[in-house]
C-alpha positions in Angstrom: -22.1 1.4 -5.6 -18.8 2.4 -3.9 -20.4 5.6 -2.5 -22.9 3.4 -0.6 -20.2 1.4 1.2 -19.2 2.7 4.7 -15.4 2.6 4.8 -13.9 2.8 8.2 -10.4 4.3 8.7 -7.5 1.9 8.4 -5.5 1.4 11.5 -2.8 -1.2 12.4 -2.0 -2.1 8.8 1.3 -1.0 7.2 3.1 -1.7 4.0 6.9 -2.0 3.8 9.3 -2.2 0.9 12.4 -4.0 2.2 15.7 -5.4 1.0 17.1 -8.8 1.8 20.6 -10.0 1.2 20.7 -13.3 -0.7 23.4 -15.5 -2.1 22.8 -13.8 -5.5 22.7 -10.2 -4.3 20.1 -7.8 -2.9 16.4 -8.7 -3.4 13.6 -6.1 -2.7 10.0 -7.1 -1.8 6.8 -5.6 -0.6 5.3 -6.7 2.7 1.9 -6.2 4.4 2.1 -5.9 8.2 -1.0 -6.5 10.3 -0.5 -5.1 13.8 -4.1 -5.6 14.8 -5.2 -8.2 17.4 -7.6 -9.7 14.9 -7.1 -11.4 11.5 -7.7 -9.7 8.2 -9.8 -11.6 5.6 -10.1 -11.4 1.8 -7.2 -9.0 1.3 -7.0 -7.6 -2.2 -3.9 -5.6 -3.2 -3.3 -3.8 -6.5 0.0 -2.3 -7.3 1.2 0.0 -10.0 4.0 2.5 -10.7 3.8 5.8 -12.5 5.8 9.0 -13.0 8.4 10.6 -15.1 12.0 9.5 -15.8 14.4 11.7 -17.8 11.4 13.8 -19.1 9.5 10.7 -20.3 6.2 9.6 -18.8 6.4 6.0 -17.5 4.0 3.6 -16.0 4.1 -0.1 -15.0 1.5 -2.8 -15.4 -1.0 -3.1 -12.7 -0.6 -6.2 -10.6 -3.3 -7.8 -8.4 -2.8 -10.0 -5.4 -5.3 -11.8 -3.2 -4.7 -13.2 0.3 -7.4 -15.3 1.9 -6.4 -14.2 5.4 -3.6 -12.6 7.4 -3.4 -13.5 11.1 -3.3 -11.1 14.0 0.1 -9.4 14.3 1.3 -11.2 11.1 3.3 -10.3 8.1 3.0 -11.5 4.5 5.2 -11.0 1.4 3.1 -9.5 -1.4 5.5 -9.3 -4.3 9.1 -8.8 -5.4 9.9 -5.3 -6.6 12.6 -4.2 -9.0 14.7 -1.2 -7.8 14.4 0.3 -11.3 10.9 1.3 -10.4 12.0 3.3 -7.3 12.3 6.4 -9.5 8.5 6.2 -10.0 5.6 6.6 -7.6 4.6 3.1 -6.4 1.0 2.9 -5.5 -0.6 0.0 -3.5 -4.4 -0.1 -3.0 -5.3 -2.4 -0.1 -8.8 -3.6 0.7 -9.7 -6.2 3.3 -12.4 -7.3 5.8 -12.4 -7.5 9.5 -15.4 -9.6 10.4 -18.1 -8.2 8.0 -16.7 -4.7 7.7 -14.6 -3.6 4.7 -11.5 -1.4 5.0 -9.7 0.3 2.2 -6.5 2.4 1.9 -4.1 3.7 -0.8 -0.4 3.6 0.1 1.9 5.6 -2.2 5.7 5.4 -2.0 6.8 8.5 -3.8 9.9 8.5 -6.0 12.0 10.3 -3.3 11.0 7.6 -0.7 14.0 5.4 -1.5 16.8 7.8 -0.7 19.3 6.0 1.5 18.5 8.4 4.4 15.0 7.1 4.6 16.0 3.4 4.7 15.6 2.1 8.3 15.3 -1.2 10.1 11.7 -2.4 10.1 11.4 -4.4 13.4 8.2 -6.3 12.3 10.1 -8.0 9.5 13.7 -7.7 10.7 14.8 -6.1 7.4 15.9 -2.6 6.3 13.6 -0.7 4.0 10.8 1.9 3.9 7.7 1.7 6.0 4.4 3.3 5.1 1.6 3.5 7.7 
């Protein structure tokens, strides 16, 4: 049972939604950043969007991603993200192991997170976007 699992606080793991200029325009993607000095194993990430647009309740499909490992102080691209869902809350649930201990955290980028004033350079990936710690 989940209540029987001892979850330790997540430190040194961040999520970023960043934009990259390509030959065909601007592409947005979600990245996981491991700032720890040890690798992460068996990383499971679920993502979904939900909220209200123009008075109508909206929600996206849930996506699931699995990474076998993410090295120490490494970055991995998780998924592409369409800017049309920025008006929604975008939730990412991240679970992973360090050695034999499980870690678990929910990251929520709220609908207001993507205002231009919040978009900054993210040094770990060298792109502009929103960083969630």
